[in-house]
C-alpha positions in Angstrom: -33.0 14.5 36.3 -31.1 12.3 33.8 -31.9 14.7 30.9 -30.7 17.7 33.0 -27.4 15.9 33.7 -26.7 14.6 30.2 -27.3 17.8 28.2 -24.4 19.7 29.8 -22.2 16.7 29.5 -22.9 16.3 25.8 -22.6 20.0 25.3 -19.2 19.9 26.9 -18.1 17.0 24.7 -19.4 18.9 21.7 -17.2 22.0 22.3 -14.1 20.4 23.8 -13.7 17.0 22.2 -10.2 16.3 20.8 -11.6 14.6 17.7 -15.0 15.7 16.9 -16.4 18.1 11.9 -18.4 18.1 9.0 -21.4 15.8 9.3 -24.6 17.8 9.0 -26.1 18.7 12.4 -29.7 17.8 11.4 -31.3 20.8 13.1 -33.3 20.8 16.3 -36.1 18.4 15.4 -35.7 15.4 17.6 -38.1 12.5 17.2 -40.3 11.4 20.1 -39.9 8.2 22.0 -40.1 5.2 19.6 -40.7 7.5 16.6 -38.8 7.0 13.4 -37.6 9.6 11.0 -36.6 8.5 7.5 -35.1 10.8 4.8 -32.7 11.5 2.0 -29.7 13.8 2.4 -27.0 15.3 0.2 -23.9 16.6 1.9 -21.4 18.7 -0.1 -18.0 19.4 1.4 -16.9 22.3 -0.8 -13.5 22.9 0.8 -11.6 21.9 4.0 -7.9 22.9 4.4 -5.6 20.3 5.8 -2.7 20.8 8.3 1.0 20.7 7.3 0.6 22.3 3.9 -1.2 19.2 2.7 -3.6 21.2 0.6 -7.4 20.7 1.0 -10.1 18.1 0.5 -13.7 18.2 -0.9 -16.4 15.7 -1.8 -20.0 14.9 -2.3 -22.0 12.4 -0.2 -25.6 11.1 -0.7 -27.4 9.2 2.1 -30.5 7.4 3.1 -31.0 8.6 6.7 -32.9 7.4 9.7 -33.3 8.6 13.3 -35.0 6.8 16.2 -36.3 8.5 19.4 -35.0 6.5 22.3 -36.8 8.8 24.7 -38.6 12.1 24.1 -35.3 13.9 24.6 -32.7 11.8 22.9 -32.4 10.0 19.6 -29.9 8.0 17.6 -29.0 8.9 14.0 -27.8 6.6 11.2 -27.1 6.9 7.5 -25.8 4.8 4.6 -25.0 5.8 1.1 -22.1 6.7 -1.3 -19.5 9.5 -1.6 -16.5 10.7 -3.5 -13.3 12.5 -2.4 -11.0 15.0 -4.0 -7.5 16.0 -2.7 -6.2 19.3 -3.8 -2.4 19.4 -3.4 0.9 20.1 -5.1 2.6 16.8 -4.4 1.7 14.3 -6.0 -0.8 16.6 -7.6 -4.6 16.8 -7.5 -6.3 13.5 -7.0 -10.0 12.6 -7.6 -11.2 9.4 -6.0 -14.4 7.9 -7.5 -17.6 7.2 -5.7 -17.6 4.5 -3.0 -19.3 3.5 0.2 -20.2 6.1 2.8 -21.9 5.8 6.2 -22.4 7.6 9.5 -23.9 7.6 12.9 -24.5 9.9 15.8 -27.0 11.0 18.5 -28.7 14.2 19.6 -30.1 15.3 23.0 -32.6 18.1 23.7 -31.7 20.8 26.1 -33.4 24.0 27.2 -36.8 24.6 25.5 -39.3 27.5 25.8 -42.5 26.6 24.1 -44.0 30.0 24.6 -41.3 31.7 22.6 -40.6 28.7 20.3 -37.0 28.4 21.4 -35.2 25.0 21.5 -31.6 23.9 22.0 -30.0 20.6 21.0 -26.5 19.2 21.5 -25.3 16.4 19.3 -22.4 14.2 18.0 -22.1 13.1 14.4 -19.6 11.0 12.4 -19.3 10.3 8.7 -16.8 7.9 7.0 -16.2 7.8 3.2 -14.3 4.9 1.5 -13.7 5.6 -2.2 -12.0 3.2 -4.5 -8.2 3.2 -4.9 -6.8 5.7 -7.5 -3.9 4.7 -9.8 -1.3 7.3 -10.6 1.6 5.9 -12.7 2.9 2.9 -10.8 1.4 4.0 -7.5 -1.9 3.1 -5.9 -3.4 5.8 -3.7 -6.1 4.9 -1.2 -7.9 7.2 1.2 -10.5 7.1 3.9 -12.3 10.3 5.1 -13.4 10.4 8.7 -15.5 13.4 9.8 -16.1 13.9 13.5 -18.2 16.6 14.9 -19.8 17.9 18.1 -22.3 20.7 17.9 -24.7 22.9 19.9 -27.7 24.5 18.2 -30.4 26.9 19.1 -33.6 27.4 17.0 -36.6 29.7 16.9 -40.0 28.3 15.7 -41.7 30.7 13.3 -44.6 28.5 12.1 -43.6 26.2 9.3 -40.2 27.9 9.2 -37.6 27.0 11.9 -34.2 28.7 11.5 -31.3 27.7 13.7 -27.7 28.6 14.3 -24.9 27.2 16.4 -21.3 26.2 16.7 -19.4 23.0 16.1 -16.0 21.6 17.0 -14.4 18.8 15.0 -12.0 17.6 12.3 -11.8 15.9 8.9 -9.3 13.1 9.2 -7.7 12.5 5.7 -6.2 9.0 6.1 -4.1 8.0 3.0 -2.0 5.1 1.9 0.5 4.8 -1.0 0.8 1.2 -2.2 -0.8 0.1 1.0 2.4 0.9 3.0 3.0 4.6 3.4 0.1 5.4 5.8 -0.5 9.0 6.9 -3.3 10.6 8.9 -3.8 14.3 8.1 -6.1 16.4 10.2 -8.0 19.5 9.1 -6.4 22.9 9.7 -9.3 24.5 11.7 -11.5 22.9 14.3 -14.1 25.6 15.2 -17.0 26.3 12.8 -20.3 28.1 12.6 -23.6 26.5 11.7 -26.6 28.2 10.0 -29.6 26.3 8.8 -33.4 25.9 8.7 -36.2 23.4 8.7 -39.2 24.0 6.6 -42.4 22.0 7.0 -43.6 21.0 3.5 -46.5 19.0 4.7 -47.6 17.2 7.8 -44.6 15.4 9.3 -42.5 16.2 6.2 -39.5 18.6 6.5 -37.0 20.2 4.2 -33.6 20.9 5.8 -31.0 23.2 4.5 -27.7 23.8 6.3 -24.5 25.7 5.8 -21.2 25.4 7.7 -18.5 28.0 7.7 -15.2 29.2 9.2 -13.6 25.8 9.6 -14.4 25.1 6.0 -17.3 25.4 3.5 -20.0 22.8 3.5 -23.7 22.7 2.4 -26.3 20.0 3.1 -29.8 19.5 1.8 -32.2 16.9 3.1 -35.9 15.9 3.2 -37.4 13.7 5.9 -40.7 12.4 7.2 -41.8 11.3 10.7 -43.3 7.8 11.1 
């Protein structure tokens, strides 16, 4: 009963949250109760337009990831690593922030599943934060934090070792910047709705390759490998 209640609640949050973007959705493989999944992930934000004619942002992130099954139908996700940020704009001009700390967290909950036809649905929430070093331009010091918030709903079809999935997400990339630690401004991404297309491929027992692409709200690609323990 708890699962039946929580899934529509999480799905509703995923499609209607006011701040929820670009963290990878992980696919529809949810670890079982007390099961760990460890992996490596590369997340490449190719382009995300910002509101208010503020240009766009991009960046690369690399993570050590882990997921823990709380019950058979819900898991918590965490990641830690490094990332960089680029800001494409006309004033003060394009800025490239070097690699710094990046981390994230989230959770996923299983919904409708039809084992006969290999169909599975998952709703989730993910967040990534990137903290690159300060960039110096002339006499000014530019600092930025990237906050990615995202809710998603996915559906997959099991085809043996190959599990393709698609879905939708709703979220934002918050581009939070300072000039000389005083002029603080939070810039949100231009579009909120996005489409998700991806796949899991079983390389060996309990070892999966994940590839995912995200479109419409921006362009992003992620690649990961993980193993169940």
